[in-house]
PDB file of N, CA, C and O in Angstrom:
ATOM      1  N   UNK A   1      16.702   9.603  10.710  1.00  0.00           N
ATOM      2  CA  UNK A   1      15.339   8.901  10.583  1.00  0.00           C
ATOM      3  C   UNK A   1      15.242   7.906   9.706  1.00  0.00           C
ATOM      4  O   UNK A   1      15.663   7.918   8.549  1.00  0.00           O
ATOM      5  N   UNK A   2      14.677   7.025  10.267  1.00  0.00           N
ATOM      6  CA  UNK A   2      14.322   5.587   9.292  1.00  0.00           C
ATOM      7  C   UNK A   2      13.174   5.595   8.447  1.00  0.00           C
ATOM      8  O   UNK A   2      12.100   5.667   9.045  1.00  0.00           O
ATOM      9  N   UNK A   3      13.144   5.549   7.461  1.00  0.00           N
ATOM     10  CA  UNK A   3      11.854   4.706   6.508  1.00  0.00           C
ATOM     11  C   UNK A   3      10.720   4.152   6.737  1.00  0.00           C
ATOM     12  O   UNK A   3      10.680   2.959   6.438  1.00  0.00           O
ATOM     13  N   UNK A   4      10.006   4.493   7.062  1.00  0.00           N
ATOM     14  CA  UNK A   4       8.683   3.540   7.888  1.00  0.00           C
ATOM     15  C   UNK A   4       8.675   2.714   7.023  1.00  0.00           C
ATOM     16  O   UNK A   4       9.006   2.798   5.840  1.00  0.00           O
ATOM     17  N   UNK A   5       7.992   1.251   8.063  1.00  0.00           N
ATOM     18  CA  UNK A   5       7.660   0.073   7.198  1.00  0.00           C
ATOM     19  C   UNK A   5       6.809   0.482   6.308  1.00  0.00           C
ATOM     20  O   UNK A   5       6.474   1.660   6.435  1.00  0.00           O
ATOM     21  N   UNK A   6       6.200  -0.281   5.179  1.00  0.00           N
ATOM     22  CA  UNK A   6       5.685  -0.484   4.038  1.00  0.00           C
ATOM     23  C   UNK A   6       4.914  -1.422   3.574  1.00  0.00           C
ATOM     24  O   UNK A   6       5.385  -1.975   2.581  1.00  0.00           O
ATOM     25  N   UNK A   7       3.748  -1.866   3.977  1.00  0.00           N
ATOM     26  CA  UNK A   7       3.160  -2.711   3.633  1.00  0.00           C
ATOM     27  C   UNK A   7       2.167  -2.711   2.402  1.00  0.00           C
ATOM     28  O   UNK A   7       1.510  -1.685   2.227  1.00  0.00           O
ATOM     29  N   UNK A   8       2.039  -3.532   1.732  1.00  0.00           N
ATOM     30  CA  UNK A   8       0.815  -3.440   0.526  1.00  0.00           C
ATOM     31  C   UNK A   8       0.203  -4.770   0.066  1.00  0.00           C
ATOM     32  O   UNK A   8       0.752  -5.424  -0.821  1.00  0.00           O
ATOM     33  N   UNK A   9      -0.976  -5.194   0.684  1.00  0.00           N
ATOM     34  CA  UNK A   9      -1.758  -6.075  -0.060  1.00  0.00           C
ATOM     35  C   UNK A   9      -2.280  -5.843  -1.565  1.00  0.00           C
ATOM     36  O   UNK A   9      -2.980  -4.910  -1.958  1.00  0.00           O
ATOM     37  N   UNK A  10      -1.600  -7.277  -2.555  1.00  0.00           N
ATOM     38  CA  UNK A  10      -2.373  -7.438  -3.352  1.00  0.00           C
ATOM     39  C   UNK A  10      -2.963  -8.433  -3.664  1.00  0.00           C
ATOM     40  O   UNK A  10      -3.114  -9.404  -2.923  1.00  0.00           O
ATOM     41  N   UNK A  11      -3.464  -8.309  -5.034  1.00  0.00           N
ATOM     42  CA  UNK A  11      -3.961  -9.457  -5.248  1.00  0.00           C
ATOM     43  C   UNK A  11      -3.388 -10.236  -7.064  1.00  0.00           C
ATOM     44  O   UNK A  11      -3.788  -9.427  -7.902  1.00  0.00           O
ATOM     45  N   UNK A  12      -2.879 -11.068  -7.566  1.00  0.00           N
ATOM     46  CA  UNK A  12      -1.906 -11.233  -8.370  1.00  0.00           C
ATOM     47  C   UNK A  12      -1.869 -10.296  -9.687  1.00  0.00           C
ATOM     48  O   UNK A  12      -0.867  -9.769 -10.170  1.00  0.00           O
ATOM     49  N   UNK A  13      -3.464 -10.195 -10.247  1.00  0.00           N
ATOM     50  CA  UNK A  13      -4.429  -9.540 -11.515  1.00  0.00           C
ATOM     51  C   UNK A  13      -4.502  -8.317 -11.484  1.00  0.00           C
ATOM     52  O   UNK A  13      -4.642  -7.494 -12.389  1.00  0.00           O
ATOM     53  N   UNK A  14      -4.365  -8.175  -9.987  1.00  0.00           N
ATOM     54  CA  UNK A  14      -4.918  -6.429 -10.189  1.00  0.00           C
ATOM     55  C   UNK A  14      -4.183  -5.075 -10.458  1.00  0.00           C
ATOM     56  O   UNK A  14      -3.253  -4.678  -9.756  1.00  0.00           O
ATOM     57  N   UNK A  15      -4.861  -4.157 -11.926  1.00  0.00           N
ATOM     58  CA  UNK A  15      -4.058  -3.102 -12.068  1.00  0.00           C
ATOM     59  C   UNK A  15      -3.814  -2.344 -11.711  1.00  0.00           C
ATOM     60  O   UNK A  15      -3.059  -1.575 -12.307  1.00  0.00           O
ATOM     61  N   UNK A  16      -4.328  -2.082 -10.462  1.00  0.00           N
ATOM     62  CA  UNK A  16      -4.266  -1.088  -9.756  1.00  0.00           C
ATOM     63  C   UNK A  16      -3.464  -1.331  -9.035  1.00  0.00           C
ATOM     64  O   UNK A  16      -3.005  -0.388  -8.390  1.00  0.00           O
ATOM     65  N   UNK A  17      -2.739  -3.157  -8.728  1.00  0.00           N
ATOM     66  CA  UNK A  17      -1.888  -2.936  -7.543  1.00  0.00           C
ATOM     67  C   UNK A  17      -0.865  -3.042  -8.183  1.00  0.00           C
ATOM     68  O   UNK A  17       0.001  -3.337  -7.360  1.00  0.00           O
ATOM     69  N   UNK A  18      -0.258  -2.956  -9.547  1.00  0.00           N
ATOM     70  CA  UNK A  18       0.834  -3.097 -10.190  1.00  0.00           C
ATOM     71  C   UNK A  18       0.944  -1.569 -10.801  1.00  0.00           C
ATOM     72  O   UNK A  18       1.928  -1.400 -11.522  1.00  0.00           O
ATOM     73  N   UNK A  19      -0.082  -0.222 -10.583  1.00  0.00           N
ATOM     74  CA  UNK A  19       0.131   0.746 -10.689  1.00  0.00           C
ATOM     75  C   UNK A  19       0.724   0.843  -9.190  1.00  0.00           C
ATOM     76  O   UNK A  19       1.953   0.828  -9.116  1.00  0.00           O
ATOM     77  N   UNK A  20       0.078   0.931  -8.129  1.00  0.00           N
ATOM     78  CA  UNK A  20      -0.048   1.779  -6.591  1.00  0.00           C
ATOM     79  C   UNK A  20       1.867   0.860  -6.212  1.00  0.00           C
ATOM     80  O   UNK A  20       2.537   1.219  -5.244  1.00  0.00           O
ATOM     81  N   UNK A  21       2.196   0.107  -6.878  1.00  0.00           N
ATOM     82  CA  UNK A  21       3.529  -0.952  -6.885  1.00  0.00           C
ATOM     83  C   UNK A  21       4.934  -0.228  -7.593  1.00  0.00           C
ATOM     84  O   UNK A  21       6.074  -0.016  -7.180  1.00  0.00           O
ATOM     85  N   UNK A  22       4.148   0.051  -9.001  1.00  0.00           N
ATOM     86  CA  UNK A  22       5.385   0.745  -9.958  1.00  0.00           C
ATOM     87  C   UNK A  22       5.617   2.669  -9.497  1.00  0.00           C
ATOM     88  O   UNK A  22       6.417   3.513  -9.900  1.00  0.00           O
ATOM     89  N   UNK A  23       4.519   2.712  -8.527  1.00  0.00           N
ATOM     90  CA  UNK A  23       5.025   4.456  -8.100  1.00  0.00           C
ATOM     91  C   UNK A  23       6.079   4.127  -7.098  1.00  0.00           C
ATOM     92  O   UNK A  23       7.163   4.709  -7.077  1.00  0.00           O
ATOM     93  N   UNK A  24       5.646   2.928  -6.047  1.00  0.00           N
ATOM     94  CA  UNK A  24       6.112   3.020  -4.943  1.00  0.00           C
ATOM     95  C   UNK A  24       7.846   3.074  -5.425  1.00  0.00           C
ATOM     96  O   UNK A  24       8.850   3.692  -5.070  1.00  0.00           O
ATOM     97  N   UNK A  25       7.493   2.048  -6.424  1.00  0.00           N
ATOM     98  CA  UNK A  25       9.358   1.930  -6.970  1.00  0.00           C
ATOM     99  C   UNK A  25       9.879   3.334  -7.681  1.00  0.00           C
ATOM    100  O   UNK A  25      11.071   3.516  -7.432  1.00  0.00           O
ATOM    101  N   UNK A  26       9.668   3.708  -7.978  1.00  0.00           N
ATOM    102  CA  UNK A  26       9.879   4.804  -8.654  1.00  0.00           C
ATOM    103  C   UNK A  26      10.216   6.062  -7.390  1.00  0.00           C
ATOM    104  O   UNK A  26      10.854   7.114  -7.424  1.00  0.00           O
ATOM    105  N   UNK A  27       9.471   5.380  -6.353  1.00  0.00           N
ATOM    106  CA  UNK A  27      10.259   6.635  -5.686  1.00  0.00           C
ATOM    107  C   UNK A  27      11.504   5.264  -4.413  1.00  0.00           C
ATOM    108  O   UNK A  27      11.447   5.356  -3.187  1.00  0.00           O
ATOM    109  N   UNK A  28      12.002   4.694  -4.799  1.00  0.00           N
ATOM    110  CA  UNK A  28      12.809   3.360  -4.166  1.00  0.00           C
ATOM    111  C   UNK A  28      12.668   2.950  -2.869  1.00  0.00           C
ATOM    112  O   UNK A  28      13.394   2.446  -2.012  1.00  0.00           O
ATOM    113  N   UNK A  29      11.078   3.448  -3.002  1.00  0.00           N
ATOM    114  CA  UNK A  29      10.841   2.617  -1.663  1.00  0.00           C
ATOM    115  C   UNK A  29      10.620   1.290  -1.751  1.00  0.00           C
ATOM    116  O   UNK A  29      10.098   0.754  -2.729  1.00  0.00           O
ATOM    117  N   UNK A  30      11.120   0.537  -0.441  1.00  0.00           N
ATOM    118  CA  UNK A  30      11.276  -0.633  -0.417  1.00  0.00           C
ATOM    119  C   UNK A  30      10.346  -0.884   0.473  1.00  0.00           C
ATOM    120  O   UNK A  30      10.531  -0.629   1.663  1.00  0.00           O
ATOM    121  N   UNK A  31       8.554  -1.734  -0.258  1.00  0.00           N
ATOM    122  CA  UNK A  31       8.120  -2.363   0.935  1.00  0.00           C
ATOM    123  C   UNK A  31       8.013  -3.800   0.792  1.00  0.00           C
ATOM    124  O   UNK A  31       8.883  -4.487   0.256  1.00  0.00           O
ATOM    125  N   UNK A  32       6.826  -4.285   1.329  1.00  0.00           N
ATOM    126  CA  UNK A  32       6.408  -5.954   1.692  1.00  0.00           C
ATOM    127  C   UNK A  32       5.470  -6.145   0.831  1.00  0.00           C
ATOM    128  O   UNK A  32       4.792  -5.130   0.669  1.00  0.00           O
ATOM    129  N   UNK A  33       5.091  -7.210   0.087  1.00  0.00           N
ATOM    130  CA  UNK A  33       3.194  -6.801  -0.663  1.00  0.00           C
ATOM    131  C   UNK A  33       3.307  -8.450   0.381  1.00  0.00           C
ATOM    132  O   UNK A  33       4.177  -9.199   0.826  1.00  0.00           O
ATOM    133  N   UNK A  34       1.930  -8.333   0.356  1.00  0.00           N
ATOM    134  CA  UNK A  34       0.819  -9.688   0.598  1.00  0.00           C
ATOM    135  C   UNK A  34       0.080  -9.828  -0.158  1.00  0.00           C
ATOM    136  O   UNK A  34      -0.650  -8.847  -0.300  1.00  0.00           O
ATOM    137  N   UNK A  35      -0.268 -11.258  -1.253  1.00  0.00           N
ATOM    138  CA  UNK A  35      -0.453 -11.512  -1.743  1.00  0.00           C
ATOM    139  C   UNK A  35      -2.063 -11.943  -1.434  1.00  0.00           C
ATOM    140  O   UNK A  35      -2.090 -13.133  -1.117  1.00  0.00           O
ATOM    141  N   UNK A  36      -3.105 -11.472  -1.431  1.00  0.00           N
ATOM    142  CA  UNK A  36      -4.384 -11.974  -1.215  1.00  0.00           C
ATOM    143  C   UNK A  36      -5.031 -12.924  -2.024  1.00  0.00           C
ATOM    144  O   UNK A  36      -5.870 -13.599  -1.428  1.00  0.00           O
ATOM    145  N   UNK A  37      -4.849 -13.196  -3.394  1.00  0.00           N
ATOM    146  CA  UNK A  37      -5.383 -13.914  -3.731  1.00  0.00           C
ATOM    147  C   UNK A  37      -5.878 -14.736  -3.627  1.00  0.00           C
ATOM    148  O   UNK A  37      -6.957 -14.720  -4.220  1.00  0.00           O
ATOM    149  N   UNK A  38      -5.648 -15.639  -3.095  1.00  0.00           N
ATOM    150  CA  UNK A  38      -6.441 -17.150  -2.296  1.00  0.00           C
ATOM    151  C   UNK A  38      -7.252 -17.030  -1.116  1.00  0.00           C
ATOM    152  O   UNK A  38      -7.946 -17.909  -0.605  1.00  0.00           O
ATOM    153  N   UNK A  39      -6.985 -15.111  -0.511  1.00  0.00           N
ATOM    154  CA  UNK A  39      -7.325 -15.298   1.033  1.00  0.00           C
ATOM    155  C   UNK A  39      -6.911 -16.010   1.658  1.00  0.00           C
ATOM    156  O   UNK A  39      -6.026 -16.708   1.163  1.00  0.00           O
ATOM    157  N   UNK A  40      -7.298 -16.244   3.081  1.00  0.00           N
ATOM    158  CA  UNK A  40      -5.972 -17.039   4.282  1.00  0.00           C
ATOM    159  C   UNK A  40      -5.398 -16.207   5.234  1.00  0.00           C
ATOM    160  O   UNK A  40      -6.101 -15.206   5.366  1.00  0.00           O
ATOM    161  N   UNK A  41      -4.218 -16.190   6.104  1.00  0.00           N
ATOM    162  CA  UNK A  41      -4.011 -15.589   7.091  1.00  0.00           C
ATOM    163  C   UNK A  41      -3.201 -13.748   6.607  1.00  0.00           C
ATOM    164  O   UNK A  41      -3.030 -12.798   7.371  1.00  0.00           O
ATOM    165  N   UNK A  42      -3.009 -13.802   5.738  1.00  0.00           N
ATOM    166  CA  UNK A  42      -2.780 -12.543   4.896  1.00  0.00           C
ATOM    167  C   UNK A  42      -3.741 -11.696   4.557  1.00  0.00           C
ATOM    168  O   UNK A  42      -3.539 -10.546   4.948  1.00  0.00           O
ATOM    169  N   UNK A  43      -5.211 -11.967   3.662  1.00  0.00           N
ATOM    170  CA  UNK A  43      -5.983 -11.682   4.460  1.00  0.00           C
ATOM    171  C   UNK A  43      -7.143 -11.124   5.708  1.00  0.00           C
ATOM    172  O   UNK A  43      -7.892 -10.191   5.997  1.00  0.00           O
ATOM    173  N   UNK A  44      -6.901 -11.777   5.933  1.00  0.00           N
ATOM    174  CA  UNK A  44      -7.369 -11.820   7.766  1.00  0.00           C
ATOM    175  C   UNK A  44      -6.693 -10.442   8.167  1.00  0.00           C
ATOM    176  O   UNK A  44      -7.367  -9.515   8.618  1.00  0.00           O
ATOM    177  N   UNK A  45      -5.087 -10.348   7.944  1.00  0.00           N
ATOM    178  CA  UNK A  45      -4.257  -9.010   8.903  1.00  0.00           C
ATOM    179  C   UNK A  45      -4.783  -7.865   7.914  1.00  0.00           C
ATOM    180  O   UNK A  45      -4.906  -6.664   8.153  1.00  0.00           O
ATOM    181  N   UNK A  46      -5.000  -8.415   6.997  1.00  0.00           N
ATOM    182  CA  UNK A  46      -5.044  -7.045   6.203  1.00  0.00           C
ATOM    183  C   UNK A  46      -6.586  -6.396   7.220  1.00  0.00           C
ATOM    184  O   UNK A  46      -6.615  -5.509   8.073  1.00  0.00           O
ATOM    185  N   UNK A  47      -7.866  -7.389   6.603  1.00  0.00           N
ATOM    186  CA  UNK A  47      -9.101  -6.831   7.455  1.00  0.00           C
ATOM    187  C   UNK A  47      -8.611  -6.553   9.138  1.00  0.00           C
ATOM    188  O   UNK A  47      -9.402  -6.055   9.939  1.00  0.00           O
ATOM    189  N   UNK A  48      -7.490  -6.869   9.447  1.00  0.00           N
ATOM    190  CA  UNK A  48      -8.054  -6.402  10.816  1.00  0.00           C
ATOM    191  C   UNK A  48      -7.518  -4.874  10.963  1.00  0.00           C
ATOM    192  O   UNK A  48      -7.810  -4.184  11.940  1.00  0.00           O
ATOM    193  N   UNK A  49      -6.765  -4.453   9.974  1.00  0.00           N
ATOM    194  CA  UNK A  49      -5.867  -3.218  10.179  1.00  0.00           C
ATOM    195  C   UNK A  49      -6.902  -1.825   8.982  1.00  0.00           C
ATOM    196  O   UNK A  49      -6.828  -0.627   8.709  1.00  0.00           O
ATOM    197  N   UNK A  50      -7.437  -2.570   8.769  1.00  0.00           N
ATOM    198  CA  UNK A  50      -8.325  -2.274   7.122  1.00  0.00           C
ATOM    199  C   UNK A  50      -9.655  -2.850   7.252  1.00  0.00           C
ATOM    200  O   UNK A  50     -10.306  -3.519   6.449  1.00  0.00           O
ATOM    201  N   UNK A  51     -10.085  -2.209   9.154  1.00  0.00           N
ATOM    202  CA  UNK A  51     -11.795  -3.771   8.785  1.00  0.00           C
ATOM    203  C   UNK A  51     -12.900  -3.121   7.367  1.00  0.00           C
ATOM    204  O   UNK A  51     -13.350  -3.923   6.548  1.00  0.00           O
ATOM    205  N   UNK A  52     -13.158  -1.868   7.286  1.00  0.00           N
ATOM    206  CA  UNK A  52     -13.323  -1.710   5.898  1.00  0.00           C
ATOM    207  C   UNK A  52     -13.270  -2.351   4.446  1.00  0.00           C
ATOM    208  O   UNK A  52     -14.204  -2.798   3.781  1.00  0.00           O
ATOM    209  N   UNK A  53     -12.108  -2.281   4.181  1.00  0.00           N
ATOM    210  CA  UNK A  53     -11.582  -2.499   3.113  1.00  0.00           C
ATOM    211  C   UNK A  53     -11.908  -3.742   2.221  1.00  0.00           C
ATOM    212  O   UNK A  53     -11.961  -4.733   2.949  1.00  0.00           O
ATOM    213  N   UNK A  54     -12.159  -4.072   0.829  1.00  0.00           N
ATOM    214  CA  UNK A  54     -12.742  -4.601   0.116  1.00  0.00           C
ATOM    215  C   UNK A  54     -11.770  -4.514  -1.351  1.00  0.00           C
ATOM    216  O   UNK A  54     -11.596  -5.493  -2.077  1.00  0.00           O
ATOM    217  N   UNK A  55     -11.388  -3.615  -1.525  1.00  0.00           N
ATOM    218  CA  UNK A  55     -10.278  -3.690  -2.445  1.00  0.00           C
ATOM    219  C   UNK A  55      -9.401  -3.692  -2.286  1.00  0.00           C
ATOM    220  O   UNK A  55      -8.920  -3.347  -1.207  1.00  0.00           O
ATOM    221  N   UNK A  56      -8.619  -4.150  -3.452  1.00  0.00           N
ATOM    222  CA  UNK A  56      -6.925  -3.182  -3.557  1.00  0.00           C
ATOM    223  C   UNK A  56      -6.217  -2.923  -4.543  1.00  0.00           C
ATOM    224  O   UNK A  56      -6.529  -3.043  -5.728  1.00  0.00           O
ATOM    225  N   UNK A  57      -4.779  -2.388  -3.891  1.00  0.00           N
ATOM    226  CA  UNK A  57      -4.295  -2.524  -2.816  1.00  0.00           C
ATOM    227  C   UNK A  57      -4.723  -2.250  -1.607  1.00  0.00           C
ATOM    228  O   UNK A  57      -5.941  -2.075  -1.645  1.00  0.00           O
ATOM    229  N   UNK A  58      -4.271  -2.125  -0.504  1.00  0.00           N
ATOM    230  CA  UNK A  58      -4.743  -1.600   0.433  1.00  0.00           C
ATOM    231  C   UNK A  58      -2.784  -1.609   1.024  1.00  0.00           C
ATOM    232  O   UNK A  58      -1.843  -2.402   1.005  1.00  0.00           O
ATOM    233  N   UNK A  59      -2.996  -0.522   1.377  1.00  0.00           N
ATOM    234  CA  UNK A  59      -1.114   0.606   1.533  1.00  0.00           C
ATOM    235  C   UNK A  59      -1.316   0.975   2.434  1.00  0.00           C
ATOM    236  O   UNK A  59      -2.306   1.608   2.802  1.00  0.00           O
ATOM    237  N   UNK A  60      -0.218   0.591   3.119  1.00  0.00           N
ATOM    238  CA  UNK A  60       0.478   1.382   5.112  1.00  0.00           C
ATOM    239  C   UNK A  60       1.802   1.371   4.919  1.00  0.00           C
ATOM    240  O   UNK A  60       2.640   0.470   4.886  1.00  0.00           O
ATOM    241  N   UNK A  61       1.847   2.778   4.771  1.00  0.00           N
ATOM    242  CA  UNK A  61       3.050   4.068   5.013  1.00  0.00           C
ATOM    243  C   UNK A  61       3.554   3.636   6.779  1.00  0.00           C
ATOM    244  O   UNK A  61       2.512   3.854   7.398  1.00  0.00           O
ATOM    245  N   UNK A  62       4.392   3.253   7.596  1.00  0.00           N
ATOM    246  CA  UNK A  62       4.102   3.507   9.360  1.00  0.00           C
ATOM    247  C   UNK A  62       2.949   2.808   9.403  1.00  0.00           C
ATOM    248  O   UNK A  62       2.449   1.855   8.805  1.00  0.00           O
ATOM    249  N   UNK A  63       2.453   4.108  10.941  1.00  0.00           N
ATOM    250  CA  UNK A  63       1.270   3.712  11.053  1.00  0.00           C
ATOM    251  C   UNK A  63      -0.461   4.342  10.674  1.00  0.00           C
ATOM    252  O   UNK A  63      -1.532   4.590  11.229  1.00  0.00           O
ATOM    253  N   UNK A  64       0.240   4.366   9.280  1.00  0.00           N
ATOM    254  CA  UNK A  64      -1.353   5.585   7.951  1.00  0.00           C
ATOM    255  C   UNK A  64      -1.405   4.575   6.402  1.00  0.00           C
ATOM    256  O   UNK A  64      -0.730   4.272   5.418  1.00  0.00           O
ATOM    257  N   UNK A  65      -3.195   4.277   7.285  1.00  0.00           N
ATOM    258  CA  UNK A  65      -3.559   3.360   6.256  1.00  0.00           C
ATOM    259  C   UNK A  65      -4.032   4.599   5.362  1.00  0.00           C
ATOM    260  O   UNK A  65      -4.826   5.502   5.624  1.00  0.00           O
ATOM    261  N   UNK A  66      -3.101   4.275   3.956  1.00  0.00           N
ATOM    262  CA  UNK A  66      -3.024   5.123   3.205  1.00  0.00           C
ATOM    263  C   UNK A  66      -4.609   4.807   2.301  1.00  0.00           C
ATOM    264  O   UNK A  66      -5.562   5.571   2.143  1.00  0.00           O
ATOM    265  N   UNK A  67      -4.453   3.675   1.920  1.00  0.00           N
ATOM    266  CA  UNK A  67      -5.679   3.538   0.817  1.00  0.00           C
ATOM    267  C   UNK A  67      -5.106   2.775  -0.398  1.00  0.00           C
ATOM    268  O   UNK A  67      -4.022   2.206  -0.268  1.00  0.00           O
ATOM    269  N   UNK A  68      -5.767   2.730  -1.562  1.00  0.00           N
ATOM    270  CA  UNK A  68      -6.012   2.536  -2.503  1.00  0.00           C
ATOM    271  C   UNK A  68      -4.784   2.752  -3.579  1.00  0.00           C
ATOM    272  O   UNK A  68      -3.746   2.864  -2.928  1.00  0.00           O
ATOM    273  N   UNK A  69      -4.585   2.828  -4.680  1.00  0.00           N
ATOM    274  CA  UNK A  69      -3.515   3.223  -5.722  1.00  0.00           C
ATOM    275  C   UNK A  69      -4.115   4.391  -5.875  1.00  0.00           C
ATOM    276  O   UNK A  69      -3.376   5.369  -5.760  1.00  0.00           O
ATOM    277  N   UNK A  70      -5.405   4.616  -6.137  1.00  0.00           N
ATOM    278  CA  UNK A  70      -5.806   6.079  -6.141  1.00  0.00           C
ATOM    279  C   UNK A  70      -5.325   7.369  -5.327  1.00  0.00           C
ATOM    280  O   UNK A  70      -4.922   8.463  -5.723  1.00  0.00           O
ATOM    281  N   UNK A  71      -5.559   6.726  -3.759  1.00  0.00           N
ATOM    282  CA  UNK A  71      -5.377   7.324  -2.739  1.00  0.00           C
ATOM    283  C   UNK A  71      -3.689   7.698  -2.905  1.00  0.00           C
ATOM    284  O   UNK A  71      -3.461   8.858  -3.247  1.00  0.00           O
ATOM    285  N   UNK A  72      -2.637   6.899  -2.711  1.00  0.00           N
ATOM    286  CA  UNK A  72      -1.881   6.589  -3.031  1.00  0.00           C
ATOM    287  C   UNK A  72      -1.302   8.048  -4.317  1.00  0.00           C
ATOM    288  O   UNK A  72      -0.268   8.705  -4.435  1.00  0.00           O
ATOM    289  N   UNK A  73      -1.931   8.025  -4.667  1.00  0.00           N
ATOM    290  CA  UNK A  73      -1.604   9.016  -6.875  1.00  0.00           C
ATOM    291  C   UNK A  73      -2.217   9.668  -6.670  1.00  0.00           C
ATOM    292  O   UNK A  73      -2.769  10.031  -7.708  1.00  0.00           O
ATOM    293  N   UNK A  74      -2.942  10.714  -4.944  1.00  0.00           N
ATOM    294  CA  UNK A  74      -3.333  11.322  -4.957  1.00  0.00           C
ATOM    295  C   UNK A  74      -2.423  12.178  -3.950  1.00  0.00           C
ATOM    296  O   UNK A  74      -2.392  13.405  -3.860  1.00  0.00           O
ATOM    297  N   UNK A  75      -1.627  11.150  -3.152  1.00  0.00           N
ATOM    298  CA  UNK A  75      -0.737  11.980  -2.055  1.00  0.00           C
ATOM    299  C   UNK A  75       0.438  12.439  -2.868  1.00  0.00           C
ATOM    300  O   UNK A  75       1.132  13.287  -2.307  1.00  0.00           O
ATOM    301  N   UNK A  76       0.822  12.053  -4.100  1.00  0.00           N
ATOM    302  CA  UNK A  76       1.941  11.733  -5.170  1.00  0.00           C
ATOM    303  C   UNK A  76       1.634  13.628  -5.311  1.00  0.00           C
ATOM    304  O   UNK A  76       2.013  14.643  -4.725  1.00  0.00           O
ATOM    305  N   UNK A  77       0.796  13.299  -6.374  1.00  0.00           N
ATOM    306  CA  UNK A  77      -0.133  14.714  -6.723  1.00  0.00           C
ATOM    307  C   UNK A  77      -0.299  15.852  -5.710  1.00  0.00           C
ATOM    308  O   UNK A  77      -0.318  16.982  -6.199  1.00  0.00           O
ATOM    309  N   UNK A  78      -0.430  15.737  -4.304  1.00  0.00           N
ATOM    310  CA  UNK A  78      -0.492  16.741  -3.935  1.00  0.00           C
ATOM    311  C   UNK A  78       0.514  17.261  -3.588  1.00  0.00           C
ATOM    312  O   UNK A  78       0.522  18.440  -3.236  1.00  0.00           O
ATOM    313  N   UNK A  79       2.154  16.122  -3.613  1.00  0.00           N
ATOM    314  CA  UNK A  79       3.393  16.536  -3.035  1.00  0.00           C
ATOM    315  C   UNK A  79       3.355  16.737  -1.706  1.00  0.00           C
ATOM    316  O   UNK A  79       3.715  17.793  -1.186  1.00  0.00           O
ATOM    317  N   UNK A  80       2.772  15.405  -0.861  1.00  0.00           N
ATOM    318  CA  UNK A  80       3.143  14.762  -0.052  1.00  0.00           C
ATOM    319  C   UNK A  80       3.086  13.771   0.015  1.00  0.00           C
ATOM    320  O   UNK A  80       3.091  13.550   1.226  1.00  0.00           O
ATOM    321  N   UNK A  81       3.031  12.955  -0.445  1.00  0.00           N
ATOM    322  CA  UNK A  81       4.222  11.296  -0.813  1.00  0.00           C
ATOM    323  C   UNK A  81       5.543  11.326   0.111  1.00  0.00           C
ATOM    324  O   UNK A  81       5.750  10.713   1.158  1.00  0.00           O
ATOM    325  N   UNK A  82       6.281  12.124  -0.513  1.00  0.00           N
ATOM    326  CA  UNK A  82       7.909  11.794   0.006  1.00  0.00           C
ATOM    327  C   UNK A  82       7.886  11.961   1.061  1.00  0.00           C
ATOM    328  O   UNK A  82       8.461  11.086   1.709  1.00  0.00           O
ATOM    329  N   UNK A  83       7.283  13.057   1.829  1.00  0.00           N
ATOM    330  CA  UNK A  83       7.053  13.363   3.203  1.00  0.00           C
ATOM    331  C   UNK A  83       6.676  12.201   3.654  1.00  0.00           C
ATOM    332  O   UNK A  83       7.456  11.306   3.978  1.00  0.00           O
ATOM    333  N   UNK A  84       5.534  12.144   3.700  1.00  0.00           N
ATOM    334  CA  UNK A  84       4.616   9.994   3.993  1.00  0.00           C
ATOM    335  C   UNK A  84       6.026   9.098   4.052  1.00  0.00           C
ATOM    336  O   UNK A  84       6.251   8.450   5.074  1.00  0.00           O
ATOM    337  N   UNK A  85       7.085   9.069   2.804  1.00  0.00           N
ATOM    338  CA  UNK A  85       7.512   7.985   3.162  1.00  0.00           C
ATOM    339  C   UNK A  85       8.726   8.270   3.696  1.00  0.00           C
ATOM    340  O   UNK A  85       9.360   7.237   3.912  1.00  0.00           O
ATOM    341  N   UNK A  86       9.558   9.709   4.128  1.00  0.00           N
ATOM    342  CA  UNK A  86      10.912  10.061   4.933  1.00  0.00           C
ATOM    343  C   UNK A  86      10.391   9.485   6.417  1.00  0.00           C
ATOM    344  O   UNK A  86      11.191   9.482   7.353  1.00  0.00           O
ATOM    345  N   UNK A  87       9.214   9.066   6.576  1.00  0.00           N
ATOM    346  CA  UNK A  87       8.559   9.474   8.186  1.00  0.00           C
ATOM    347  C   UNK A  87       9.086  10.291   7.974  1.00  0.00           C
ATOM    348  O   UNK A  87       9.129  11.224   8.776  1.00  0.00           O
TER     349      UNK A  87
END
């Protein structure tokens, strides 16, 4: 089974973004980061995938919109993050 693609939309100075990336990195998860600090096409893509998103990070694991850093940490606390990362 192949690990799902992970996308994370961030802003440069966001501490929640750094926390989410650190958790994913601690799991040896490979992710693609899209910095939307200046808006543009990546922000438009994020809003297309998560129309109600108004904060960063916004994390997508495969087809699952996880949400933000707090939701990612909640998955870890519940013991569900490893299974999601495994696909």
